[in-house]
N, C-alpha and C positions, 0 to 999 in steps of 0.2 A: 618546716620548710615546704612541705607539701601544700599547706594552706596558702603560703606566699605564691607558689607556682600556680595554684588555681586562681588566685586573685589576678596574677599576671595574665593568664589566659583569658579571664573574663574581661579585663581592661582592653586586651588586644581585640577581642570580639566586639566589644562596645565601640572602640575607636574605628574598627574596620566597617562596622555597620553604619557609622555616621559619615565616614569619608567616601566609601565606594559608590553609594547611590548618587551622591551629590557632586563628586569631583568631575565626572564626565559631563554632567548637565551644566555645571558651572563653566567649564571650558567652552562648551558649545554656545553658551549665552554670550560669549565675548564677540561673536560674529553677527553681522547684520543679515537680514533675509536674502540680500543679493550676493552674499559671500558663501554660497553653498559649496563651491569647490574648495575654498580655503577651510571651511568647517570639516569637510571630508578629510583633507590633509591633516588637520589637527587631530582627528581621532586616530589616524595612522601613526602620527608622531607620538601621541599619548600612549598608544600601545607599545611603540618602540621603547619609550622611556621606562615603562613597567618592566619589560623584559630585559632592558639594559641593567636596571637595578637588580633584577633576579640573577642575572649572569654575574654581576660583581659580588653579590652576597654569597653566591655559591662558591666563588673562587676565594674571596678574601676571608670570609668567616671561618672556614676550616683552618686557614693559616693562622689567624688570631688565636683560635682555640688550641692549636698545637704548641703555642709558646709556653715556656716554663714559667709558672707563677709562684712555685714553691720556693721558700727561702732555704729550707733545709732538705727538701726532697723535691723530686720532679713531679709536678702536678699539671694537669691540663688547665689552660687558662680560660675557663668559661666566663669568668667575670669580664675579661677583655672582649670576648666574642659577643657578649650581650651589651657591654658598655659602649663600644664604638658605634654600633647602629643607633643606640639611644642618643648619643651625643650628636650624631649626624641628623637625627630626627629633630632635635632641638634647633640646630642650625637651619634646617629646612623651614621650620615653623617661623623662625625670626625673619628669614628672607621673604616668606609669604606675607607676614604682617607688614614688613617695611614696604612691600610693593602693593599693599592693599588699595591705595588710592588710585592705582593705574587700572583697576578692574571695573568692569560693569557689574553692578550688584543689583539684582532685581529686588524690589521691595517685598519684604515678608508679607504673606497673606494668611497668617494663621497656620494651624496644623492641617494641611491639605489632605494628608493621609487619613486623619480622623474624620474629616468632613466627607471624604469619599466612602469610607466604611459606613458611616451613619446613613448616608444617602442610599447606598445599596441595600442596607438592612431595612430601611423604611420602605423602599420599593417592594422588597420581597414580602414583608409583613403586610403591607397594604394590599398587595396583589392577592394574597391568600385570605385576607379579611373580606374582600369583596369578590368572592368567587361566584356569586349568584348571577343569573343571566340578565338581571335588570340593569347591571352596570355595563356600559358599552366597552367593547374590546379596544385595546390601545395598540398602536403600531409597534412599540417596543416595550418590553417588560419594565424598563427603567422609567417609562412615562408614568408609572403608578406613583412616582415620587413627586409629581408636579404639584400636589396639594400642599406640600411643605417646603420644597426646595426650588431654587432658582433654575429656570429652564436652561440657562447657559451652563451651569454646573452639570446638569443632567446630560447635556450634549457633549461636554468634555469627558464625562465618565464613559459615555458610549464609545467614544474614540479609543479610550484606554482599554476598555474591555474587548474591543475588536482586536487589538494587538495582543492582549494577554491570551485570548483564545488561540491565536496563532502560535503562541509560545508553548502550548501544551505538549507537543512532541519533542521540544528542544532538549529536555533533560537527558535524553538518551545519548546525545552527542557528548555531554559532559561525563556521562557514565564511562565512556571509552577514554576520553581525553585525560581524565584525572588518574587513570591507571598507569600512565607513563611514570609517575612518581612513586608507584607502589609495586605493581606486578612487573613492570618492565625493569625496575631496579633489581627486584628479586631475580628476574631472568638474567640480568647482567652479572649477578653473583656466581652464576654457573658458567661464566665465559672468561676468556683470556683478554686482559686489558693491556697487554704489552704491545705498544705501537713502535717499538724500536727506541728512538730518542725520547719518546714520551710514554709514560705508564699511567693509564687511566684507572682510577678506582671505580667500582660499580656505581656508587652514588654520583660520581662526577659525570657519568654519561648523560645526566639530565641537562648539563650545560649545552648539549647539542641543540636543544629546543630554543633557548633564547638566542643562541648564535644564529640559527637559521631564521628566527624571527627578524633579527636585525638585518639579515640579508634579503629575505623574501618580501618584507613589507615595501621597501623602496622599489624593488623590481616589479612587484604587482602594480603599484600605483603609477610608476613612470613608464612601464613597458607593456605588461600583460594586459591590463584593463584598457589602455588607449589602443592597443593593437586589436583587441576584440571589438572595440567600438568602431574602428576603421573598417573592419570586416562587415559592418552593417548589422551586427548582432546586438540586441538589446539585453545586455547582461545586467539585469536588475538586481537590487540587493537580495531579494528572496531567492533568486536563481543562484547567486553567489553562495548563499548559505546552504542551499541544496547541494551544490557541488562540494562544498566544504564537508558536509556529512558523508558524501561518497568517499572523499579522500580519507576520512577517519576510518571508514570501514575497510578500505584498501590497506591502511596501516596495520590494522589488526590481522588481516590475512597474512601480511608480511611477518608479523610477530608470530603467527602460528607456524609458518614455514621455518622460521628461525628456531622455534621451540622443538620442532621435529628433528632438526639437525642437532640440537643440544641433547635431546633424549637419546640419540644414538651414542653419545659419548659418556652418558651417566652410568655409574655402576648399577648392578641389579641388587636391590635391597630386598630383604625377606618380606613375604606377604603376611597377612594377618594370622595365618596358621603356621608359619614357618619360622625357623631360626637359622642363623649362619654361624659357622665356627671356622676359625683359622688356628693352625697349630704352630707352636714355637717350642723347639727342643732347647731348654736352658742348661741341660747337662753337658758333660764332657765326653759322652759316649754316643754312638749312633743309636737311634730309637725307631721302632716300628709301631705305627698307630693304625688301627683299623676302625673305620667309621661305618655305620649301617648304610648299605647300599653303595659303598665305594670300595675300590681296591686298597690294599694295605699301602700306607705311606711311610717310606723310610726316610728319616730326617737325620742329617749329619749333626754333629755338635754345633750349637749356636745357629741352627738353620730353621727357617720358618717355611710353612707351606706357601706355594705360589699365590693361592687365592683362597677365598672363603668357600667352605662346603655348605650346601643348603640341605637342611634336615627338617623333619617335622618337629615342631616344638613339643616339649614335655620331657618325660624321663627317657633318657637315651643311654644305652650301654656301649661304652667304648672299650676297645682292646688296646691297652697301652703297654707295650712290651709283652710280658707274659702274664699280665694281670688284667682282670676285667674291672672297669670302673663305671659306676652308675652316676650320670650327670644330668641335672635338670636344666633344660634350655628354655628360656623365656620366649614368648611369642613376639614376633616383629623385632627381634633383637639380634645384634651381631656380637659375637664373643671371640676372644682370643684365649685359647687354652694354653696356659703356661705350665710346662712340664719340667720340673727340676730333676736332678739326679735321682732323688727319691721320688719315684713316680706317684707314690701315694700322697704326696704333699702338693699335688697339682692345684692350680689357682685359675679360676675363670674370670677373665678381665673383660668388662663391657667395652664395646667399640662403637664408634659413631654410626648412626643409621641414616644420616643425611649429610649433604654438603655443609661445611662450616659457613656461617653467616657472613655476609658482606665481602665475600671473596677471600676471607682469611684462610690461613693454613693451620690445622690443628696438629700439635706436636706433643708427644709424650715419650718418656724414657722408662725402660724396664731395667732394673739392676740385677744382674745375675751373679754379682761378686759376693764374697762373704763379708764385706764391710760396706758401710754406708758411703755414698758419694753425694756431692753437692753440684747441681747443674744450674747454670745461669747464662743469660745473654746480656748485652749492653742495656736492653730495655726491660727484660723480664727475668725475674728470679724464679726459676722452676722450683727450686727448693731441695731439701735433703731427702734422698731416696734410700730407704732402709734395704738391707740385703734381701734378695729374692722377692722384691716388691716393685711397685711401679708408681709413677707420678700421675697427677691429674693432667688433663689436656691444657696446653698453653696455646694461645692464638698468636700467630705471627703474620705480619704483612708480607706481601710479595717482595722478592729481591734477595740479596745476599744477607744471611744472618750468621753471626759469629757465636759459637758456643764455647763454654768453658766447663770442663768436668774436673772437679777437685776431689782428690782423695785425702788421706791423712797428711802426706808430705809432698805428694806429686800432683801435677795438673796436666790436663790435656786441652788444647785449643784447636778448633777446626771450624770451618765455615761451609755453608751449603746454600745454593740458590733455590728459591722457592717460586712457584708460579702462583696461580689463584685456585682456591677451593680444594686443596689437597689435604690428606691426613696421613701422617707418618708415625711409626713407632720405632724408636732407636733402642736396640738391645745392647747392653753393656755386658759382654760375656765374662765368665770367671777367668778366662785367659787374657782379659783386656790388658794391653801394654801401654802405659803412659809414655809420652814422648812426642816427637815432631810428626810421626806418621800414625798417631793413635787412632785416627778416624778409620784407618784400614781394618782395625780390629772390631769395629762396630758392625752389627747386623741391622740393616735398614729395611723395615717392612712398609710397603706402600699400601695402606688400607684403601685409600680413595685417591684415584689418579688426579693430577692437576687438570684444570679446565683446558680443553683444546679448541672448542668453538670460539672464534674471535669476536670481540665486541663490535668490530667494524660491521658485522652482519646486522647490527641493530640500526645502522644509519638510514637505510631505506625506510624503515617504519617511522623513524623520527622525522624524516623528510615529509612523508605523506601526512602524518598527524599535524605537523607544523603548517604545511600548506593548507590543510583543512582548517586549522585554527585561524590563519590569516583571513581566509575567505568567510569563515563562519563568525568568529568572535569580533574581529575588527569591524566587519560589516554590520553585525548585530548591534554593536554599540551605536553606530551612526544611524542605523535604521530606527532604533528605539528612541533616539533623540528627535529625529525628523518627523516621526509619526505621533509624537506626544503633544498635547496642548501646552501652552506656555507655562502654566502654573502646575503642570504635572510631569515635567521632565524627570524629576527624581523618582516619582512613583513608578514610571516605566523602567527606569534603571534598576530600581529595587526589584521589580518583577523579573527583569533579566537575570539579576544575580540570584534570585530565588530558584531559577531553573538549575543553576550550578549546584545549589545545596540538595535539591531533589535528585540530581544525577548521582551524587555520592551515596545517597540512600539506596538507589536502584542497584548499585554495585553489590552491596551487602545482601539485598533481597535475592537477586538473580543467582549469585554465587551460592547462597545458602539453599535455595530451592533446587537448583540444578545438581549440585554436588557431583560435578564431573571429575573423574579421577585424573584425566589427562589435561594438562594445562593448555596444550594446543587446541584441543576440542572446545575448551571454554572461550578461547580467543575467537574461534570460528562462530560460536554461539553469539557472542557480543556483536561481531561484525554482521551477522545475519539479522539480529534484532534491530541494529541501526539502519540497515538497508530497508527493512520493512517499515520502520518509522519514517525513513526518508521518503518513501513512496507516499505515505499519508501526508507528510508535510508538503510535498510538491503539489499534491492535489489541493490542499488548503491554500497554498500560495497562489495557485492558478486563479482561484476565485477571489483573491484579495484585491481590493481596489486601493491604490495609493492615494493618500489625501494630503492636503496642505492644511494642517490644523489652524494656522494663523488666518488663512483665508476664510475657513469655515467659521472661525470665531468672529471675524470681522463681519461676515454676512449675517451671522446670527445676531450680533449686536445691532446691526443696521435694521434687521427685521424687528427686533424688540423696540428699537427707537421709533421705527415707522408705526408699529402697533400702538406705542404710547402716544405718538402725535395724533394718530387716527382717533384714539380713545379721547384724548383731550379735545379734539375738534368736535367729536360727537357730544361730549359734555358741554362744550361751548355752545353748540347748536341748540341743545336742549334748554340751556339757560336762556338763550335768545328767544326761543319759542315761548318759554314761560313769561318772560318780560313782555313780549308782544301780546300774549293772551291777557295779561293783567291790564295792559294799557287799553285794550279793546273793551274790557269790562267796565273800566272807569268812564269810557266815552259813550257807552250805550245807556240811555236814560231808562229804558224799560228794565234792564238788568239791575240798575241802581235802585229802582222802585221795588223790585222783587226782594232785593237784599234788605 
């Protein structure tokens, strides 16, 4: 199955590599040179459609996956979640093919990418082959390819390289932008997604981006940009992209502020040299426990300590009742010391040292009874718990969860509301009484408090990153098309997409080299790096001269044609001179005698 998954990923990568560089260029080709405004609108609508599809997939796919596909058991329906998009892709392909006759399709001119690479390679090799001073210098290093390649192709490559050079700082924007689907989602797992009538899961916060895209793109095109133009400001594409980078940096400053607020609500976990211990008296008599560096703790029957005690890891001597116990505590670990009536039979239970993933709640049960019990929920079977032992952690979604505890002949049913990201231990004491009020007999230990920072705090950072995306990405697509020669639109689109890939590698490199322990500080680092790159990009953009590739190509072709006509005229004049000279020789008797 793993091999099939890898084949699927390879096919997706192959198809994406074929579609993405060409689809934007193909759409732009449908407009004439005098339809610049309509073409700009197309790129905005094109980006709207991309994000509209993203929004629908984010909402619908999890719903399809949640359906029950099992005949005899409940199973997540991944086949439906993958099958429906595949079927829709087939429908889209059929629609595209049916409408094929309505499109303008430029004639294929061979593998332009291969021709570009060969031409650049020849220019570099030829340049270093003729490094001696006897060869005259050339205006541009690409001119060294004139011995083998057409001058028009060389001129087109020069235009492409000029734009690609401008793209060098751009990956830093994508370094920040793509973290909204990773680090920002992880940030949301430590937040509360209860909006009252609506409960948002951490990964669903990503829908804010496409929703804002669908809102901001029309507002930008119909209100903001025209208003800026009326104010007499020349808001060029490169200026828009610069402002977009600034917006992304502001978004990460907002994310850092949110992270600081989240950190205030997080529990204090042990450091690399520490360990933490919580106490639970499982016996039926009061118990006094003394830990090194702390005052004696007196626990009533079925009572737990209020919080964890922080100690140095290693061998630690506890005073439990009237006896001394030597206990080994692991580094960076949390433990719960389970103390039964026979204190010599204590048990050290490991506890979580981080928030549960994806905003889930981690639940476990400790059985203090002399007989085994079975614990279950409508969705999860916790399992059989032996006497004086505990269950593994079970992950629960937020909301009300109903529990059933079954003994030999009796059962107990109760429910509890859960928030996001908490961890609880339910202790079933030896005096547990089955019945309608059985939950009152339980001891509930809150190891990790539910998230209290609300997900609504993320909305500003999503707004700024989306505003930056609209100014940067939508404009960049249109800019890449407008500045590319007619036969190299897809080449520049591929270069634009390559900056996205480089940006994802930068995330890994910076995070690995920096190794900043505080997440908010890492956000500030990325924001600072983007602002530094933004300054560099703005300087490069200031010296960039906008071109009309079609006009340059037309002028270049005219010049080549004029040169050809001039050369033909010279050849014709030479032939005329030769004919005239030959006629003179035949007419001169002296020359005829000499011959």
